[in-house]
Each structure stands twice: as structure tokens, then as C-alpha cells.
C-alpha positions in Angstrom: 95.9 35.8 134.2 97.4 39.0 133.6 95.2 42.0 133.0 97.8 44.1 131.5 96.8 46.0 128.3 97.8 44.6 124.9 99.5 47.8 123.9 101.7 48.5 126.8 104.4 50.1 124.7 102.1 53.0 123.9 102.2 54.1 127.5 106.0 53.9 127.8 106.6 57.1 125.9 109.2 59.2 127.8 107.8 62.3 129.6 110.4 64.6 128.0 108.9 64.0 124.5 105.4 64.9 125.7 106.6 68.3 127.0 108.7 69.4 124.0 105.9 71.1 122.1 105.0 73.2 125.2 108.6 74.4 125.5 108.8 75.3 121.8 105.5 77.2 122.0 106.6 79.1 125.1 109.9 80.0 123.4 108.0 81.4 120.4 105.8 83.4 122.6 108.8 84.8 124.6 110.6 85.7 121.4 107.5 87.4 120.0 107.1 89.5 123.1 110.8 90.4 122.9 110.5 91.6 119.3 107.4 93.7 120.2 109.2 95.2 123.2 112.3 96.0 121.2 110.1 97.6 118.5 108.3 99.8 121.0 111.6 100.9 122.5 113.2 101.7 119.1 110.0 103.5 118.0 109.9 105.6 121.2 113.5 106.6 120.7 112.9 107.6 117.1 109.8 109.6 118.1 111.6 111.4 120.9 114.5 112.2 118.5 112.1 113.6 115.9 110.2 115.6 118.6 113.1 117.2 120.3 115.9 117.5 117.7 115.6 120.5 115.4 115.1 119.7 111.8 113.4 121.2 108.8 110.6 119.3 107.0 107.8 120.6 104.8 105.0 118.5 103.3 103.3 119.9 100.2 101.3 117.3 98.2 100.4 117.7 94.6 97.0 119.4 94.4 94.4 120.8 92.0 95.4 124.0 90.2 94.4 127.1 92.2 95.8 130.6 93.1 97.0 129.2 96.4 99.1 126.3 97.6 98.1 124.4 100.7 101.1 123.4 102.9 100.0 120.3 104.9 102.7 120.8 107.5 106.0 122.6 108.1 108.6 122.2 110.8 111.4 124.8 110.7 114.6 124.5 112.8 115.3 128.3 112.3 113.3 131.4 111.3 112.8 131.6 107.6 110.7 131.5 104.5 109.1 128.9 102.3 109.6 129.8 98.7 107.8 128.2 95.7 109.5 128.0 92.3 108.0 127.1 88.9 110.4 124.9 86.9 110.2 125.6 83.2 112.3 124.6 80.2 114.3 127.8 80.5 115.0 127.6 84.3 113.1 128.4 87.5 111.3 131.5 88.8 109.8 132.4 92.1 106.0 132.2 92.0 105.1 132.2 95.7 106.5 133.2 99.1 105.3 132.6 102.6 105.4 135.2 105.3 108.4 135.0 107.6 107.9 132.0 109.8 109.5 131.6 113.2 111.1 128.3 114.1 108.5 125.7 115.1 105.7 123.5 113.7 102.9 124.7 111.4 99.9 122.8 109.9 97.6 123.5 107.0 98.5 127.0 105.9 98.2 128.7 102.5 100.8 130.4 100.3 99.5 132.6 97.5 101.1 132.2 94.1 101.1 134.6 91.2 98.0 134.3 89.0 99.8 133.4 85.8 101.3 130.4 87.5 97.9 128.7 88.0 97.8 127.4 84.4 101.3 128.2 83.3 102.7 127.7 79.9 105.8 125.5 79.8 105.9 124.7 83.5 106.9 121.2 84.2 106.6 121.1 87.9 106.9 123.2 91.1 109.5 123.1 93.7 109.4 124.3 97.3 112.6 125.4 99.1 113.2 126.7 102.6 115.4 129.7 103.3 116.8 130.8 106.7 116.3 134.5 107.4 119.5 136.5 107.8 117.8 138.6 110.5 116.4 141.5 108.4 112.9 140.0 108.3 112.7 140.3 104.5 113.3 137.6 101.9 116.3 138.0 99.6 117.2 135.0 97.5 120.9 136.1 97.4 121.4 136.9 101.1 119.1 134.4 102.8 120.6 130.9 103.1 118.8 127.9 101.7 118.3 125.0 104.0 120.4 121.9 103.1 120.0 118.3 103.9 122.5 116.3 106.0 124.3 115.3 102.7 124.8 119.0 101.7 122.1 119.2 99.0 119.6 122.0 99.0 116.4 120.8 100.7 113.5 121.0 98.2 110.2 119.3 97.7 108.7 118.8 94.2 105.0 118.9 93.6 102.6 119.3 90.6 99.2 120.8 89.8 96.8 118.0 89.2 94.5 118.6 86.2 91.0 117.1 86.5 91.1 115.3 83.1 94.4 113.5 83.9 94.6 113.4 87.7 94.8 109.6 88.0 97.7 109.4 85.6 99.5 112.2 87.3 99.1 110.6 90.8 100.3 107.3 89.4 103.4 108.9 87.8 104.2 110.8 91.0 103.9 107.7 93.1 106.0 105.6 90.7 108.7 108.2 90.5 109.3 108.2 94.2 107.1 105.9 96.3 109.1 106.3 99.5 108.7 110.1 99.5 105.0 109.8 98.9 104.6 107.2 101.7 106.8 109.2 104.0 104.7 112.3 103.5 101.6 110.3 104.4 103.1 108.8 107.6 105.4 111.4 109.0 103.9 114.8 109.8 
């Protein structure tokens, strides 16, 4: 009388098939840690490059109409000026000018604008440009050099006055017109 179980073939499963899911799980964990490690290294390199390399970047968000413009942040590679222009149907005109700023990083400072620009007639939007000072400590649109992007285009940032009765529609149009710029301004100081 044999006391062997009736289902002996269930116990004869090869050992390699039982360990396969564990190997697959550990491979997934290893790959996940590798991806996280590579992401941290790349993020660190980009952060170091942005911290140490000189570049010019100014963040001005659209804001309610007032006699001043709040600049959220500014990083200047060289000494210069931040100049605000009103864009109208007939062209552009200077409506605001910062004091001379030395190269470096600035947060939350105000630039006064001319009173008639607060609720302007015919103004479509405002544009900010950065000019490098020629050394005389005074802004001159003809002599001072505008900062250019790496592609050779003049660096400028467009913004609008938000009016209380239509602010949601304005924000929506601003975001739809250039979502990457809006998200970049929120993420990168």
C-alpha cells in the first residue's frame, strides 16, 4: 500500500519556474532605482548650470492695473536696466524704467510706470526688455545694448494688465497663447 499522494505531478513543478516572478520583480525595482538615480543626477547638473552660468531671465506676470509693475524675479548676467514698453496699434513707447541694476539676482521689486499707462487707450499689451548698460550709468535706448537670446532674438517678456471684470478670460487667453512660458515662470525662479 502506497501512501503517495494522488496528485504527485503538482509537486513536480521545476524550481526555476517558481523563482521567475521574484527575478522579474527585482529587475523592475532595480530599473526603477536606476531611473530615479539618473533623474537626480541630471537634475543636479541642470541646477548647477543654472546657478553658476551667467544668464538673463526676468519674470513679470500679468497683474491688476496699477501705477507700478511688480517684478517677481530678475537675474541679470551684466549690469543694466529693465525697460517696460506699451505696445499700441501705432508702435511701442517706453512707459517704465528700473534703476540701474548690477549683475545678480533680485526678487519682488517694483518699477513705476507713467500714470497715463495705467488705463491706456489703444494699448494691446506690455513688453519688458533688458538693456546692458554701456558704462555711463544712464539709460539710453540708442546706446545701451538690448539683451538677446541664444538664437539672436531680442529678449522680451510680454504681460498684460488684468481688469477685474474680465480677469478669468484674460488669464485663460494668456495661458492658451503660451502654456510653456506660463508654466516655466511658475517653476523656474
